[in-house]
Structures are given as C-alpha cells and as structure tokens.
C-alpha positions as CSV (number, residue, x, y, z in Angstrom):
1,X,0.0,-0.1,-0.2
2,X,1.2,3.6,-1.0
3,X,0.3,6.5,0.7
4,X,1.2,10.3,1.3
5,X,3.4,10.5,4.4
6,X,2.1,13.8,6.6
7,X,3.6,15.7,9.5
8,X,2.2,13.3,11.9
9,X,4.1,10.5,10.6
10,X,7.5,12.3,11.2
11,X,8.8,10.1,14.0
12,X,7.8,6.9,11.7
13,X,9.8,8.0,8.5
14,X,12.6,9.4,10.3
15,X,13.0,6.0,12.1
16,X,13.1,4.4,9.0
17,X,15.6,6.4,7.3
18,X,17.9,6.8,10.1
19,X,18.5,2.9,9.6
20,X,21.2,3.8,6.8
21,X,21.8,7.8,7.7
22,X,24.8,8.1,5.7
23,X,22.7,6.6,2.2
24,X,19.5,8.6,3.3
25,X,21.3,11.2,4.6
26,X,18.9,14.1,1.9
27,X,16.0,12.1,3.4
28,X,17.1,13.2,6.4
29,X,17.9,16.4,5.7
30,X,14.9,17.6,4.2
31,X,13.0,15.9,7.0
32,X,14.0,17.3,9.3
33,X,14.2,21.3,8.0
34,X,11.1,20.9,5.7
35,X,8.8,18.4,7.6
36,X,6.6,16.2,5.3
37,X,4.0,18.8,4.0
38,X,5.8,21.9,2.0
39,X,4.8,22.1,-1.7
40,X,8.1,21.3,-3.4
41,X,9.2,19.0,-0.6
42,X,7.0,15.7,-0.4
43,X,7.2,12.4,1.1
44,X,5.1,9.0,0.3
45,X,5.7,5.8,2.4
46,X,5.2,1.8,1.1
47,X,3.1,-0.5,3.5
48,X,3.3,-3.9,4.2
49,X,0.2,-5.3,2.9
50,X,-0.4,-7.6,6.0
51,X,1.3,-5.9,9.1
52,X,0.8,-2.0,8.1
53,X,5.3,-1.9,8.2
54,X,6.8,1.0,6.6
55,X,9.3,-0.7,4.4
56,X,10.0,1.9,1.9
57,X,10.0,5.9,1.6
58,X,9.7,8.1,-1.6
59,X,10.8,11.8,-1.8
60,X,10.4,14.4,-4.0
61,X,12.6,17.5,-3.8
62,X,10.8,20.0,-6.7
63,X,11.4,17.9,-9.5
64,X,14.2,15.1,-8.0
65,X,13.4,11.8,-6.6
66,X,14.8,9.8,-4.1
67,X,14.2,6.3,-2.8
68,X,14.4,4.7,0.6
69,X,13.7,1.0,0.6
70,X,13.2,-2.0,3.0
71,X,12.2,-5.5,2.1
72,X,9.0,-5.8,0.4
73,X,9.1,-2.2,-0.6
74,X,6.4,-1.6,-3.4
75,X,8.4,-0.2,-6.1
76,X,6.0,-0.4,-8.7
77,X,3.8,1.7,-6.8
78,X,6.6,4.4,-6.1
79,X,6.7,4.3,-9.5
80,X,3.1,5.2,-10.6
81,X,3.9,8.2,-7.9
82,X,6.7,9.2,-10.1
83,X,5.3,8.6,-13.8
84,X,1.8,10.5,-12.7
85,X,3.3,13.7,-10.6
86,X,2.8,17.0,-12.1
87,X,5.9,18.5,-10.9
88,X,7.6,16.0,-13.1
89,X,11.0,14.1,-12.6
90,X,14.4,15.3,-13.7
91,X,16.7,13.6,-11.4
92,X,17.1,10.5,-9.4
93,X,19.3,9.5,-6.8
94,X,18.8,5.7,-7.6
95,X,20.4,4.1,-4.8
96,X,18.0,1.3,-3.9
97,X,19.5,-1.3,-1.7
98,X,17.0,-4.0,-2.0
99,X,16.6,-4.0,-6.0
100,X,19.3,-3.4,-9.0
101,X,17.8,0.0,-9.9
102,X,14.6,1.7,-9.5
103,X,14.4,2.8,-13.1
104,X,12.4,-0.6,-14.3
105,X,10.0,0.9,-12.7
106,X,9.3,4.1,-14.6
107,X,7.4,3.8,-17.5
108,X,7.1,7.4,-18.6
109,X,10.7,8.6,-18.2
110,X,14.0,6.8,-19.0
111,X,17.6,7.8,-18.5
112,X,19.4,10.0,-20.4
113,X,22.5,10.2,-18.3
114,X,24.2,8.3,-15.0
115,X,26.7,9.3,-13.0
116,X,28.1,6.4,-10.1
117,X,30.1,7.8,-7.8
118,X,32.2,6.5,-4.1
119,X,30.3,7.3,-1.0
120,X,32.4,7.5,2.3
121,X,31.9,8.7,5.4
122,X,34.5,9.8,7.9
123,X,34.6,7.7,11.6
124,X,35.5,10.5,14.3
125,X,38.4,8.1,15.8
126,X,39.8,7.7,12.2
127,X,40.3,11.4,11.6
128,X,43.8,12.1,10.4
129,X,44.1,15.8,9.9
130,X,47.6,17.3,8.1
131,X,48.8,20.8,9.2
132,X,48.6,23.6,6.0
133,X,50.2,27.2,6.2
134,X,47.8,27.6,3.5
135,X,45.3,30.3,5.4
136,X,41.5,28.7,5.6
137,X,38.4,30.8,7.4
138,X,35.0,29.5,7.5
139,X,32.9,31.7,4.8
140,X,30.1,34.1,5.9
141,X,28.0,36.5,3.8
142,X,30.3,38.5,3.5
143,X,32.0,36.2,1.3
144,X,28.8,36.0,-0.8
145,X,30.0,38.0,-3.7
146,X,33.4,36.2,-4.1
147,X,32.2,32.6,-4.0
148,X,29.6,33.4,-6.3
149,X,32.3,34.6,-8.5
150,X,34.4,31.6,-7.9
151,X,31.3,29.0,-8.7
152,X,30.3,30.3,-11.6
153,X,33.1,29.2,-13.7
154,X,33.2,25.9,-11.9
155,X,32.9,23.6,-14.2
156,X,30.1,20.5,-13.1
157,X,30.7,21.9,-9.4
158,X,29.5,25.6,-10.6
159,X,26.6,26.5,-8.3
160,X,23.9,29.1,-8.9
161,X,23.8,32.3,-6.7
162,X,21.3,30.9,-4.5
163,X,23.0,27.4,-4.6
164,X,26.1,29.8,-2.9
165,X,23.7,31.0,-0.4
166,X,21.6,28.1,0.9
167,X,25.1,26.8,2.7
168,X,26.3,29.7,3.7
169,X,23.1,30.6,6.0
170,X,22.0,26.9,6.4
171,X,25.1,24.8,6.1
172,X,28.8,25.9,6.4
173,X,31.3,26.5,3.6
174,X,35.0,26.9,4.2
175,X,37.7,27.9,2.0
176,X,41.4,28.3,1.3
177,X,42.8,32.2,0.5
178,X,45.4,33.4,-1.0
179,X,46.7,37.0,-1.1
180,X,43.1,37.6,-0.2
181,X,41.4,35.2,-3.3
182,X,39.6,32.4,-2.6
183,X,41.7,29.1,-4.1
184,X,39.8,26.3,-3.0
185,X,36.2,26.0,-1.4
186,X,34.3,23.0,-0.1
187,X,30.9,22.9,1.7
188,X,28.0,21.3,3.3
189,X,24.9,20.5,0.9
190,X,22.7,19.0,3.9
191,X,23.4,18.6,7.1
192,X,21.5,16.1,10.0
193,X,21.3,15.7,13.8
194,X,24.0,13.3,13.4
195,X,25.8,13.8,9.9
196,X,26.5,16.2,7.2
197,X,27.1,15.7,3.0
198,X,30.1,17.3,1.8
199,X,29.7,18.6,-1.8
200,X,31.4,22.0,-3.7
201,X,34.5,21.1,-3.4
202,X,36.3,23.0,-6.1
203,X,39.6,24.4,-6.7
204,X,40.8,26.1,-10.1
205,X,43.1,24.4,-12.6
206,X,45.5,27.0,-12.3
207,X,46.0,26.2,-8.4
208,X,45.9,22.6,-8.0
209,X,48.6,20.5,-6.5
210,X,49.4,22.5,-3.6
211,X,47.2,21.4,-1.2
212,X,44.2,23.7,-1.2
213,X,41.5,21.8,-1.5
214,X,43.1,19.3,1.3
215,X,43.6,22.0,3.8
216,X,39.9,23.5,3.4
217,X,38.4,20.2,3.8
218,X,40.6,19.6,6.8
219,X,39.1,22.3,8.6
220,X,35.3,21.6,7.0
221,X,35.7,18.4,8.4
222,X,37.3,19.0,12.0
223,X,34.3,22.1,12.0
224,X,31.6,19.4,11.8
225,X,33.2,16.6,13.6
226,X,33.4,19.2,16.8
227,X,29.4,19.6,16.8
228,X,29.4,15.8,16.7
229,X,28.3,15.7,13.1
230,X,29.8,12.0,11.5
231,X,31.2,14.0,7.7
232,X,29.5,12.0,4.6
233,X,30.7,12.8,0.6
234,X,30.6,11.2,-3.1
235,X,33.2,11.5,-5.3
236,X,34.7,10.6,-9.0
237,X,37.8,11.4,-9.5
238,X,40.7,8.9,-7.7
239,X,42.7,12.2,-6.6
240,X,39.8,13.3,-4.7
241,X,39.4,9.8,-3.3
242,X,43.4,9.7,-2.6
243,X,43.1,13.2,-0.5
244,X,39.4,11.9,1.5
245,X,41.5,8.1,2.4
246,X,44.6,10.2,3.8
247,X,42.1,12.1,5.8
248,X,40.7,9.1,7.1
249,X,37.2,8.5,5.3
250,X,36.4,4.8,4.2
251,X,33.9,3.8,1.5
252,X,30.7,2.3,2.0
253,X,29.7,1.8,-1.5
254,X,28.5,3.1,-4.8
255,X,26.0,6.6,-5.1
256,X,24.2,6.7,-8.1
257,X,22.9,10.1,-10.0
258,X,20.3,9.8,-12.6
259,X,19.4,12.5,-15.4
260,X,15.9,11.8,-16.6
261,X,13.8,13.0,-19.5
262,X,10.1,11.6,-20.7
263,X,10.1,8.5,-22.9
264,X,8.8,11.1,-25.6
265,X,11.0,14.3,-25.0
266,X,13.7,12.9,-28.2
267,X,10.4,12.7,-30.4
268,X,8.7,15.8,-29.4
269,X,12.6,17.5,-30.1
270,X,12.9,15.8,-33.5
C-alpha cells in the first residue's frame, strides 16, 4: 500500500531513514529542515499489506526524486507516483538497497545520463588531519559575492547564486585563501542531527596540486566533528579519493545519480 506521508508520520519516516543515515542523509536533511508537508518537498510511504509496517519511503524535492527501500518495498507503486506527479522528474538518486535499480519501474521516464560515484564517510576515531600553512576560514555572507564569482566558472561544480547562499545561511562553507583570493572551497549540501553531506569541492585548474583543497577539507571536517556530525561525501576522481582516504574516510559503496527525460521527449525535439 502506498500513501502520502504527512507531519504526524514524521517519527515513523525519520526512524526508517535513520537505519542507514549515510545513504539516506538527504532524506533526513529534508525531513528535519522542511517536515513532510511543503509544496516542493513531499514524501510517500510503502506499507506492508499484512503487517502495516513501513518498508519504503519516496521523496520528491522539486523535480528530483530519491528512494529509501527495505524488503518488500512497493517499487511499482512508487513508480506510479513518479510517473503521474505534475511536478515531473528530471533527477533520480537511484540508490536502492533491495533492488538493482528503481528505473525499471518508471514508464514515463528514461535515463539520459548516469553518474556513479563512491560514497564514503569519516569515522571520528579515524580522522587524521594534516597541518597546512595555507589560510583557511569559514566563509560568511561577507564572502557571498566572491564565492558566486568563484563557483560561476567551476565546471561540473558550478553553483547558482542561490546555491551559494543556501550553505552560507544553513550549512557551512570553508575556503582556502592566498593573498586574499579564494583558491579552493568546500561546503555542506545537507546537515542532519548526526551527519553532513559534503560537496562543492572545487579548486581552479591553475591552483591545483598545492594542497589547497585538502586544507579546506580538513578545516570543514574538524568543524563538523567538533559539532558531533559525521562527514559523508561521494566522489568520482581517484585523486579526490586519495585526499579523502588520507583524512580517514572509508568507502561505503556506490552512489548513483541519474538525469531523466520523458520517453517521448526525444521524438518531440525531432
């Protein structure tokens, strides 16, 4: 059985997603910051027909979708929700644990691009910081204009002004500076009561190879651990993985993000 989850279901949904806090960090972040009844962030639950137990949660954030599943999850029912929702579906975090993929249950959408990265986390006991001479600091809204310019030409890490403002106001951003200029930056995309998803790790090509990113990452991780939040991140490039493992991160598995289009979209364009 599938039904929309509302604020009275908060504890139930939170407990289910908290069983795997690293993989479901975005779920927990959305739940804790937005609740279950905003117009742009909604949740649905899959319930066992016999016991009534919750065995899956589906989350929509604007036109992005995410699924947390357990044994017996009604993937087909969730697929109908996505297919029929008027907000559409442009992005999917396809990180199911009890099915190979959620994609076969979508009939209106198909994947056009898929990125598979490594998901890892930092246990506080494994944190191995290195001292750097570079100046690092936690950025504030005073750094907003400089960060907007920094991320405007950041390739796949590019962020809109709103995407810069949000972590400054509701998360944390750490930068490395040389002669007053930002040469590397890292931030949190989501923070929960127990963990934080790190992202936005970027150093312009001309500044790479000096340890600037490692310095900013070290400062951010120290800040999170001081607040008893476990750092979590996903990465693609082996060089980045080397930096993270030196800090004490360990791989948890794979993280798959999919860009979607409607099945008739290509024909409409032609």
